[in-house]
C-alpha positions as CSV (number, residue, x, y, z in Angstrom):
1,X,-34.7,-26.6,89.8
2,X,-35.4,-29.3,86.4
3,X,-37.8,-26.6,85.1
4,X,-35.5,-24.0,85.1
5,X,-32.9,-25.7,84.0
6,X,-34.9,-27.0,81.3
7,X,-35.6,-23.8,80.2
8,X,-32.2,-22.0,80.5
9,X,-31.2,-25.1,78.1
10,X,-34.0,-24.2,75.6
11,X,-32.9,-20.9,75.2
12,X,-29.2,-21.7,74.4
13,X,-29.6,-23.8,71.1
14,X,-31.0,-21.3,69.3
15,X,-27.3,-19.0,69.9
16,X,-25.6,-22.2,69.1
17,X,-27.5,-22.8,66.0
18,X,-26.6,-19.1,64.7
19,X,-23.0,-19.0,65.8
20,X,-22.9,-22.1,63.4
21,X,-25.0,-21.1,60.5
22,X,-22.7,-17.8,60.6
23,X,-18.9,-19.6,61.0
24,X,-20.7,-21.7,57.7
25,X,-21.6,-18.6,56.2
26,X,-17.9,-17.3,56.6
27,X,-16.5,-20.5,55.1
28,X,-18.1,-20.3,52.3
29,X,-17.7,-16.8,51.7
30,X,-13.9,-17.7,52.2
31,X,-14.0,-20.4,49.4
32,X,-16.0,-18.6,46.8
33,X,-13.6,-15.9,47.4
34,X,-10.3,-18.8,47.0
35,X,-12.3,-20.5,44.2
36,X,-13.0,-17.0,42.2
37,X,-9.6,-16.5,42.5
38,X,-8.0,-20.2,41.8
39,X,-10.6,-19.3,38.7
40,X,-9.5,-16.2,37.8
41,X,-5.6,-17.8,38.0
42,X,-5.7,-20.5,36.1
43,X,-9.3,-20.1,33.9
44,X,-8.9,-16.9,32.9
45,X,-5.4,-15.8,33.6
46,X,-6.5,-12.0,33.3
47,X,-3.1,-11.1,34.9
48,X,-1.0,-13.7,32.3
49,X,0.4,-15.2,35.7
50,X,0.5,-18.8,34.2
51,X,2.5,-17.5,31.0
52,X,4.8,-15.9,32.9
53,X,5.5,-19.2,35.2
54,X,5.7,-21.1,31.4
55,X,8.2,-18.1,30.0
56,X,10.3,-18.9,33.3
57,X,10.4,-22.6,32.4
58,X,11.5,-21.9,28.4
59,X,14.8,-22.8,27.6
60,X,15.6,-21.0,24.0
61,X,18.9,-22.6,21.9
62,X,19.7,-20.1,19.0
63,X,20.0,-22.3,15.7
64,X,22.3,-20.5,13.1
65,X,21.4,-20.3,9.8
66,X,24.1,-21.7,7.3
67,X,25.5,-18.6,5.4
68,X,25.4,-18.9,1.8
69,X,28.1,-19.9,-0.3
70,X,30.0,-18.0,-2.8
71,X,30.9,-19.5,-6.2
72,X,32.5,-18.9,-9.5
73,X,30.3,-18.9,-12.7
74,X,31.0,-23.1,-12.7
75,X,29.8,-23.3,-9.1
76,X,33.5,-23.4,-7.9
77,X,33.2,-22.5,-4.4
78,X,35.3,-19.7,-3.0
79,X,33.6,-19.4,-0.1
80,X,31.2,-21.3,2.3
81,X,30.2,-22.0,5.9
82,X,30.0,-25.2,7.8
83,X,26.9,-25.2,10.5
84,X,29.1,-26.5,14.1
85,X,28.1,-27.2,17.6
86,X,29.7,-26.8,20.6
87,X,27.8,-28.6,23.9
88,X,27.9,-27.3,27.2
89,X,26.9,-28.2,30.6
90,X,25.2,-26.9,33.7
91,X,27.5,-29.2,35.8
92,X,25.2,-27.5,39.2
93,X,22.2,-29.3,37.8
94,X,23.6,-32.7,36.4
95,X,25.8,-33.5,39.4
96,X,22.2,-33.2,41.6
97,X,20.4,-35.2,39.2
98,X,20.4,-39.2,40.1
99,X,18.3,-39.8,37.5
100,X,15.6,-38.4,35.0
101,X,12.9,-39.1,32.5
102,X,12.3,-38.7,29.0
103,X,10.3,-39.8,26.3
104,X,11.1,-43.5,24.6
105,X,9.0,-45.6,21.7
106,X,8.9,-48.4,23.5
107,X,7.1,-51.1,21.6
108,X,6.1,-48.5,18.8
109,X,4.7,-46.3,21.8
110,X,6.2,-43.5,23.2
111,X,6.3,-44.0,27.3
112,X,8.4,-41.9,29.6
113,X,11.1,-43.9,30.6
114,X,13.7,-43.7,33.9
115,X,17.2,-43.4,33.2
116,X,20.2,-43.0,35.8
117,X,22.8,-40.4,35.4
118,X,25.6,-42.8,34.8
119,X,23.4,-44.5,32.2
120,X,23.0,-40.9,30.4
121,X,26.8,-40.3,31.0
122,X,27.7,-43.1,28.9
123,X,25.4,-42.3,26.1
124,X,26.6,-38.9,26.2
125,X,30.2,-40.2,26.0
126,X,29.2,-42.7,23.4
127,X,27.8,-40.3,21.1
128,X,30.4,-37.9,21.3
129,X,33.0,-40.8,20.8
130,X,34.7,-39.5,24.3
131,X,36.0,-41.8,27.3
132,X,33.2,-42.0,29.8
133,X,35.5,-40.7,32.7
134,X,36.6,-37.7,30.6
135,X,32.9,-36.9,30.2
136,X,31.9,-37.6,33.8
137,X,34.6,-35.1,34.8
138,X,33.4,-32.7,32.5
139,X,29.7,-32.8,33.8
140,X,30.9,-32.6,37.5
141,X,30.7,-29.9,39.7
142,X,29.4,-26.7,40.7
143,X,30.0,-24.6,37.7
144,X,27.0,-23.5,35.5
145,X,28.9,-23.0,32.2
146,X,31.0,-25.3,31.1
147,X,32.5,-26.8,27.4
148,X,32.3,-30.7,27.3
149,X,32.9,-30.9,23.3
150,X,33.6,-28.4,20.6
151,X,33.2,-28.4,16.8
152,X,30.1,-31.1,16.1
153,X,28.6,-31.6,13.3
154,X,24.2,-30.8,13.3
155,X,23.3,-35.0,13.1
156,X,25.6,-35.0,16.3
157,X,24.4,-32.1,18.1
158,X,20.6,-33.7,17.1
159,X,22.0,-37.2,18.9
160,X,23.0,-34.8,22.0
161,X,19.4,-33.4,22.4
162,X,17.4,-36.3,22.0
163,X,19.0,-37.8,25.1
164,X,17.5,-34.9,27.2
165,X,20.4,-35.6,29.7
166,X,19.5,-32.5,32.4
167,X,22.0,-29.5,32.2
168,X,23.4,-30.3,28.8
169,X,22.8,-28.0,26.2
170,X,24.2,-26.8,22.6
171,X,25.0,-23.6,21.2
172,X,25.5,-23.5,17.9
173,X,28.7,-21.8,15.7
174,X,29.3,-21.0,11.8
175,X,32.5,-21.4,10.6
176,X,33.7,-19.9,7.4
177,X,36.0,-21.9,5.1
178,X,38.0,-20.5,1.9
179,X,38.9,-23.6,-0.2
180,X,40.5,-22.0,-2.4
181,X,42.5,-19.6,-0.2
182,X,43.8,-16.2,-2.1
183,X,42.0,-16.8,-5.1
184,X,40.1,-13.9,-5.6
185,X,40.7,-13.2,-2.1
186,X,40.1,-9.3,-2.3
187,X,36.7,-9.8,-3.8
188,X,35.5,-12.3,-1.7
189,X,36.4,-10.7,1.2
190,X,36.6,-12.3,4.8
191,X,34.5,-12.0,7.9
192,X,34.8,-10.3,11.5
193,X,34.7,-12.7,14.4
194,X,33.2,-15.2,11.8
195,X,29.7,-13.6,11.7
196,X,29.9,-10.3,10.1
197,X,31.2,-9.6,6.4
198,X,34.1,-7.3,7.1
199,X,35.3,-6.5,3.2
200,X,34.5,-7.4,0.0
201,X,31.5,-9.5,-1.1
202,X,31.3,-10.1,2.6
203,X,30.3,-7.1,3.6
204,X,28.4,-5.4,0.7
205,X,26.2,-9.1,0.2
206,X,26.0,-9.8,4.3
207,X,22.3,-9.6,4.4
208,X,22.1,-12.1,1.5
209,X,24.6,-14.1,2.8
210,X,23.4,-14.7,6.0
211,X,20.2,-15.7,6.3
212,X,17.6,-15.5,9.7
213,X,18.7,-17.8,12.7
214,X,16.3,-20.6,14.0
215,X,15.3,-21.4,17.9
216,X,14.8,-24.5,19.7
217,X,12.5,-24.0,22.8
218,X,12.3,-26.3,25.4
219,X,10.4,-26.7,29.5
220,X,12.4,-27.5,32.3
221,X,10.7,-27.9,36.2
222,X,11.7,-26.1,39.3
223,X,14.8,-28.3,39.4
224,X,16.2,-27.4,36.3
225,X,15.3,-30.5,34.6
226,X,14.0,-30.9,31.3
227,X,10.3,-31.8,31.1
228,X,9.3,-34.5,29.0
229,X,6.2,-33.9,28.2
230,X,6.6,-30.2,28.6
231,X,6.9,-27.8,25.6
232,X,9.1,-28.6,22.8
233,X,9.0,-26.3,20.0
234,X,11.7,-25.9,16.8
235,X,11.6,-22.9,14.6
236,X,14.1,-24.3,11.4
237,X,16.6,-21.8,10.6
238,X,16.4,-19.8,7.3
239,X,19.8,-20.3,5.5
240,X,21.7,-17.6,3.4
241,X,21.1,-17.3,0.0
242,X,24.0,-18.1,-2.3
243,X,25.9,-15.6,-4.2
244,X,26.8,-16.8,-7.7
245,X,29.6,-14.5,-9.6
246,X,30.7,-14.2,-13.3
247,X,34.4,-14.8,-12.4
248,X,35.8,-18.0,-13.4
249,X,38.3,-19.5,-10.8
250,X,40.7,-20.8,-13.1
251,X,41.1,-17.4,-15.1
252,X,41.4,-15.7,-11.6
253,X,44.5,-17.8,-10.5
254,X,45.7,-18.0,-14.0
255,X,46.0,-13.9,-14.0
256,X,46.8,-13.7,-10.3
257,X,50.1,-15.8,-10.9
258,X,50.8,-13.8,-13.7
259,X,50.8,-10.3,-12.6
260,X,52.2,-11.2,-9.1
261,X,55.5,-12.7,-11.4
262,X,55.5,-9.4,-13.7
263,X,54.9,-7.3,-10.3
264,X,58.2,-9.6,-8.4
265,X,60.3,-9.2,-11.6
266,X,60.1,-5.2,-12.1
267,X,59.5,-4.3,-8.3
268,X,56.5,-2.6,-8.6
269,X,54.1,-1.7,-5.8
270,X,51.4,-3.3,-7.0
271,X,49.6,-4.6,-10.4
272,X,46.2,-5.6,-11.5
273,X,44.7,-7.3,-14.6
274,X,41.0,-7.3,-15.8
275,X,39.6,-9.7,-18.1
276,X,36.3,-8.6,-19.2
277,X,33.4,-10.3,-21.6
278,X,32.6,-8.0,-24.4
279,X,29.2,-9.2,-25.3
280,X,27.9,-9.3,-21.8
281,X,29.7,-6.9,-19.1
282,X,30.5,-9.9,-17.3
283,X,33.9,-9.9,-15.3
284,X,35.8,-13.0,-15.9
285,X,39.3,-12.1,-13.7
286,X,40.5,-9.3,-11.4
287,X,43.6,-10.3,-9.9
288,X,45.9,-8.2,-7.8
289,X,48.9,-8.7,-6.7
290,X,49.3,-9.8,-2.5
291,X,45.9,-11.1,-2.8
292,X,44.9,-11.9,0.8
293,X,44.0,-15.2,1.6
294,X,40.2,-14.5,3.7
295,X,41.1,-17.5,6.0
296,X,43.5,-15.4,7.2
297,X,43.8,-11.9,5.8
298,X,46.0,-10.5,8.7
299,X,49.4,-12.2,6.7
300,X,48.6,-9.3,4.3
301,X,48.9,-5.2,4.6
302,X,45.7,-3.2,5.3
303,X,45.8,-2.0,1.9
304,X,46.5,-5.2,-0.2
305,X,43.1,-6.7,1.3
306,X,40.8,-4.4,-1.5
307,X,40.4,-4.7,-4.9
308,X,42.5,-2.0,-6.7
309,X,41.0,-2.9,-9.8
310,X,38.0,-0.5,-8.8
311,X,39.4,1.3,-5.5
312,X,43.0,2.7,-7.0
313,X,42.1,5.6,-9.6
314,X,45.0,7.0,-11.6
315,X,46.0,8.7,-14.6
316,X,45.3,6.6,-17.1
317,X,48.4,7.8,-19.8
318,X,48.0,6.8,-23.5
319,X,45.3,4.6,-23.4
320,X,42.6,7.5,-23.1
321,X,43.6,8.1,-26.9
322,X,41.2,6.3,-28.5
323,X,38.5,7.7,-26.3
324,X,39.5,10.9,-28.3
325,X,39.7,9.3,-32.0
326,X,36.3,8.2,-31.0
327,X,34.9,11.3,-30.0
328,X,36.5,13.2,-33.4
329,X,34.8,10.5,-35.6
330,X,31.6,10.8,-33.9
331,X,31.5,14.8,-34.2
332,X,32.7,14.2,-37.4
333,X,36.0,16.3,-36.8
334,X,38.4,13.6,-38.5
335,X,38.8,10.3,-39.6
336,X,41.5,7.6,-39.5
337,X,43.5,8.4,-42.7
338,X,42.9,12.4,-42.1
339,X,46.2,13.7,-42.0
340,X,48.2,16.1,-39.9
341,X,51.9,17.0,-40.3
342,X,53.5,17.0,-36.4
343,X,56.6,19.1,-35.8
344,X,59.2,17.6,-33.2
345,X,57.6,19.6,-30.4
346,X,54.3,21.3,-30.2
347,X,53.7,24.5,-28.8
348,X,50.2,25.2,-28.4
349,X,48.5,28.4,-26.5
350,X,52.2,28.5,-24.7
351,X,52.3,25.1,-23.9
352,X,54.7,22.6,-25.2
353,X,54.2,19.0,-25.7
354,X,56.6,16.3,-27.1
355,X,56.5,12.4,-27.4
356,X,58.3,9.4,-26.2
357,X,60.6,9.4,-29.1
358,X,62.2,12.3,-30.9
359,X,61.0,12.5,-34.4
360,X,61.4,15.5,-37.1
361,X,58.4,16.9,-38.7
362,X,56.0,14.0,-40.2
363,X,52.6,13.8,-42.1
364,X,51.2,11.5,-40.3
365,X,47.4,9.6,-40.1
366,X,45.1,9.6,-37.2
367,X,45.3,5.7,-36.9
368,X,49.5,6.7,-37.2
369,X,49.2,9.4,-34.2
370,X,47.2,6.8,-32.6
371,X,49.6,3.3,-33.3
372,X,52.8,5.4,-32.2
373,X,51.1,7.0,-29.4
374,X,51.9,10.6,-30.5
375,X,51.0,13.3,-27.5
376,X,51.9,16.0,-30.3
377,X,49.3,14.2,-32.6
378,X,46.4,13.6,-30.3
379,X,46.8,17.3,-29.4
380,X,46.3,18.7,-32.6
381,X,43.8,16.5,-33.4
382,X,41.8,17.1,-30.4
383,X,42.0,20.8,-30.5
384,X,39.2,20.5,-32.9
385,X,36.8,19.4,-29.7
386,X,35.6,22.0,-28.1
387,X,36.6,22.2,-24.0
388,X,32.9,21.1,-23.1
389,X,33.3,18.2,-25.9
390,X,36.2,17.4,-24.7
391,X,34.7,16.6,-21.1
392,X,31.2,15.3,-22.1
393,X,33.1,12.5,-24.0
394,X,35.2,11.9,-21.2
395,X,32.0,11.5,-19.1
396,X,29.7,10.1,-21.8
397,X,32.7,6.8,-21.6
398,X,32.1,6.9,-17.8
399,X,34.8,8.8,-16.9
400,X,33.8,10.2,-13.8
401,X,31.3,7.5,-13.0
402,X,32.0,4.8,-10.7
403,X,31.1,0.9,-11.9
404,X,29.1,-0.1,-8.7
405,X,29.7,-4.1,-9.5
406,X,29.0,-4.5,-6.0
407,X,32.2,-4.3,-3.7
408,X,33.3,-1.9,-1.0
409,X,35.0,1.7,-2.1
410,X,35.1,2.0,-5.8
411,X,36.3,4.8,-6.9
412,X,34.7,7.1,-9.1
413,X,37.9,8.7,-10.5
414,X,38.4,12.9,-11.0
415,X,37.3,14.3,-14.1
416,X,37.1,18.0,-13.1
417,X,34.7,20.3,-14.6
418,X,35.8,21.8,-18.4
419,X,35.2,25.4,-17.1
420,X,38.0,24.7,-14.3
421,X,40.8,23.1,-16.4
422,X,43.9,25.4,-16.4
423,X,45.3,26.4,-19.8
424,X,47.5,22.6,-19.8
425,X,45.0,20.6,-18.5
426,X,42.4,21.5,-21.4
427,X,45.3,19.4,-23.9
428,X,46.8,16.8,-21.4
429,X,43.0,15.0,-20.8
430,X,42.9,14.2,-24.6
431,X,45.8,11.9,-23.7
432,X,45.1,10.7,-20.0
433,X,46.6,13.3,-18.0
434,X,45.0,15.8,-16.2
435,X,41.9,12.9,-15.6
436,X,42.2,9.6,-13.4
437,X,39.9,6.7,-13.3
438,X,40.0,3.1,-12.1
439,X,41.2,0.0,-14.6
440,X,37.6,-1.3,-14.2
441,X,36.2,2.4,-15.8
442,X,39.1,2.1,-18.7
443,X,37.6,-1.9,-19.8
444,X,34.1,-0.3,-19.5
445,X,35.1,2.1,-22.2
446,X,36.8,-0.1,-24.6
447,X,34.3,-2.5,-24.2
448,X,31.9,-0.2,-25.3
449,X,34.2,0.2,-28.7
450,X,34.6,-3.4,-28.7
451,X,30.5,-3.8,-28.7
452,X,29.7,-1.7,-31.8
453,X,29.2,1.3,-29.2
454,X,27.1,0.3,-26.4
455,X,28.4,0.3,-23.5
456,X,27.5,-2.5,-21.0
457,X,27.6,-2.0,-17.2
458,X,30.5,-4.5,-16.0
459,X,29.0,-7.6,-13.6
460,X,30.3,-9.1,-11.1
461,X,27.1,-11.2,-9.4
462,X,25.3,-13.0,-11.6
463,X,22.6,-14.4,-9.6
464,X,21.5,-15.4,-6.0
465,X,20.7,-19.1,-5.4
466,X,17.9,-19.7,-2.8
467,X,18.6,-22.8,-0.4
468,X,15.9,-24.8,-2.5
469,X,18.1,-24.3,-5.8
470,X,16.0,-21.7,-7.3
471,X,18.0,-19.2,-9.1
472,X,17.5,-15.3,-9.4
473,X,19.2,-13.5,-11.7
474,X,20.7,-10.3,-11.2
475,X,19.3,-8.1,-13.5
476,X,21.9,-6.4,-15.6
477,X,21.6,-2.8,-15.8
478,X,20.5,-0.8,-18.8
479,X,23.0,-0.6,-21.9
480,X,23.7,2.9,-23.3
481,X,24.4,3.8,-27.3
482,X,28.0,5.9,-27.0
483,X,29.2,6.0,-30.3
484,X,27.6,4.7,-33.6
485,X,28.7,1.2,-35.0
486,X,30.0,2.8,-37.5
487,X,32.7,4.8,-35.1
488,X,33.3,2.1,-32.8
489,X,34.6,0.0,-36.3
490,X,36.6,2.7,-37.2
491,X,38.4,3.4,-33.9
492,X,39.0,-0.9,-33.6
493,X,40.6,-0.9,-36.8
494,X,43.1,1.9,-35.8
495,X,43.9,-0.5,-32.3
496,X,44.3,-3.1,-34.7
497,X,46.3,-1.3,-37.3
498,X,48.3,-0.4,-33.9
499,X,49.7,-4.1,-33.7
500,X,49.6,-4.9,-37.3
501,X,51.2,-1.7,-38.2
502,X,52.4,0.3,-35.2
503,X,54.7,-0.2,-32.3
504,X,52.2,-2.4,-30.3
505,X,53.4,-5.5,-32.5
506,X,54.0,-7.0,-28.3
507,X,50.3,-8.0,-28.4
508,X,49.9,-10.4,-31.3
509,X,48.7,-13.2,-31.2
510,X,49.3,-16.3,-33.6
511,X,46.0,-17.3,-34.7
512,X,44.3,-14.6,-33.6
513,X,43.7,-10.8,-34.7
514,X,43.9,-8.5,-31.7
515,X,43.4,-4.8,-31.2
516,X,45.6,-3.1,-29.0
517,X,47.1,-0.1,-26.7
518,X,49.7,1.2,-24.5
519,X,49.4,3.8,-21.8
520,X,52.3,5.1,-19.7
521,X,51.9,8.4,-17.0
522,X,53.2,9.8,-14.2
523,X,52.3,8.7,-10.7
524,X,51.8,11.2,-7.7
525,X,53.4,10.8,-4.9
526,X,51.6,9.1,-1.9
527,X,53.4,10.8,0.9
528,X,52.2,14.1,0.0
529,X,55.6,15.1,-1.7
530,X,55.3,17.5,-4.7
531,X,55.9,16.3,-8.1
532,X,55.9,12.6,-8.9
533,X,57.1,9.7,-7.7
534,X,57.5,6.9,-10.9
535,X,55.2,5.7,-13.6
536,X,51.9,3.8,-14.4
537,X,52.4,1.6,-17.2
538,X,49.6,-0.2,-19.0
539,X,48.3,-2.2,-21.4
540,X,44.5,-3.1,-22.9
541,X,43.9,-5.2,-25.6
542,X,40.2,-7.2,-27.3
543,X,40.3,-10.1,-29.3
544,X,39.1,-11.5,-31.7
545,X,39.0,-8.4,-33.9
546,X,36.7,-10.4,-36.1
547,X,34.5,-10.5,-33.7
548,X,35.4,-9.2,-30.5
549,X,34.8,-11.1,-27.4
550,X,37.0,-10.7,-24.6
551,X,39.3,-7.6,-23.2
552,X,42.6,-7.7,-21.1
553,X,43.9,-5.3,-19.2
554,X,47.4,-5.1,-17.5
555,X,48.4,-2.5,-15.3
556,X,51.5,-2.2,-13.2
557,X,52.1,0.8,-10.7
558,X,55.4,2.6,-10.3
559,X,57.9,-0.8,-11.8
560,X,61.4,0.1,-11.0
561,X,63.8,0.4,-14.0
562,X,63.5,3.0,-17.0
563,X,59.6,2.8,-18.3
564,X,61.1,2.7,-21.9
565,X,62.3,-0.9,-20.9
566,X,58.9,-2.3,-19.7
567,X,56.7,-4.3,-21.3
568,X,53.5,-5.5,-20.2
569,X,53.1,-7.3,-23.6
570,X,54.0,-11.1,-22.7
571,X,51.5,-10.6,-19.6
572,X,48.8,-9.8,-22.3
573,X,50.0,-12.1,-24.7
574,X,49.9,-15.0,-21.5
575,X,46.5,-14.0,-19.9
576,X,44.4,-13.7,-23.6
577,X,46.0,-16.8,-24.6
578,X,44.8,-18.9,-21.8
579,X,41.3,-16.9,-22.1
580,X,40.6,-17.8,-25.5
581,X,41.8,-21.5,-25.3
582,X,39.1,-21.6,-22.1
583,X,36.2,-20.4,-23.8
584,X,37.1,-22.1,-27.0
585,X,37.1,-19.0,-29.0
586,X,37.7,-20.0,-32.6
587,X,40.5,-18.3,-34.7
588,X,40.5,-15.5,-36.6
589,X,39.1,-15.6,-40.0
590,X,40.2,-13.0,-43.0
591,X,42.4,-10.1,-43.1
592,X,43.7,-8.0,-40.3
593,X,43.2,-4.3,-40.6
594,X,46.1,-2.5,-41.7
595,X,45.8,1.2,-41.7
596,X,48.6,3.3,-43.1
597,X,50.2,5.2,-40.5
598,X,52.2,7.4,-42.5
599,X,50.7,10.1,-44.9
600,X,52.0,9.6,-48.4
């Protein structure tokens, strides 16, 4: 039995060894599979699982870019932004966190320190300048979003962020401010919801002004707490550029007050004043009545929130006559002292034309026709131009072409092709009826005459200024020689003679030579009613005539009362005087032009 037992025992040993070896092999295989998988996940991360997990732990905070300012030629701020932050809390996270860790500098070294919730609340209250109990109440609860404090400056937000309190976040906001209120309000425009340009330059220059937001990125754990040694990335915001204008805010304010007073006095629907620099094309002022305050644009009607100097096209009336005379002189068809025998009433091609004043048959110079704003004489002289010439010269002076100064809804006016003019319109365009244009288009045409026949396109935006202070000038658009220097000089002499010898003596200024022209036209009804509903009254002048520097135009739409009793001369003189003083323009020297108005 002993022998048999021993034999059986010796036979079982190999089987047990085999089973042990098999088990070990299986375990090793499993370990290899698991180890390989761990290597793939943690080492190679073929599936991007680690990256995905990290992404889930990252919490971004948008850092708004500071919107660029809008400033006048002297740097006076018309619009600027301030960055403000709201501090928010995830109460569920903060309430459940008895303590947290953060990096602090201790004895010159960064160390992880443990901070109690109570200490964090006390520190937060101190930074916010709030009562500790009020802060405790604000951060305690179950809400995932609650505003603890609003409208904080960036340095305060930075101190809050450095506390690294669980559940405490910040959200940036940009607050737009218009320090000068309604001064150039329509030009500057305003924002929609405090972020997007809605009108004026805020709209058209939005891409330049708004900049690029930044981002702060930090890592939180599964418990919602910020990991002190985790990811902490900061991508700074790129602030927007400032937009520097050609406007002078002092002149703008003065002009707005002047036109508002005149409009109120005569109960006009609206009025505008433009001040332009002859030598540069720069717009110094562009004033509207009822100008909106961008801080609260809803206080004025929607129709008053734009810039009528560029959006409103109307029949200019007699201010168009100097353009006709410029065309006549340039084409060699007439000259300032050419004489015309003018009847009391002119009938041509079956169309009758009369003047605003009664007169007998008179012999007038071309200068006298302009000096006394005679429709009859203008038609007689202008008839020397062909229909195409009349059209083409208006087009050359920019009628039918929007100035494009960077504002919304700029009108190009209406200049009908000559072939479509009827028997009357072919003559009325010579004295500013049957054609429509904006105030700025008229000013541009006169700038050409004042500048020796060279048209400079109007400029409102002077330059863009980067956050680092570097300035990028906005290039002026190409100039155009419209009439010769000699032609421009002859037209200027006629405009000056209209003040010294003609009927526009209301434009005269002490110490300065002035050239000017008035205009009156019938204004079509806005409600679709046939006919006309009032008048458009204007005066446009330049000074000093020995070397023209500035142009001022004043326009009133549908003032009440007799049109013959309405004068914008005092407003013109007031604004022009202010402009000449502001820019220290020396008084005129030499004798003014005194072209005879009557033929001998």
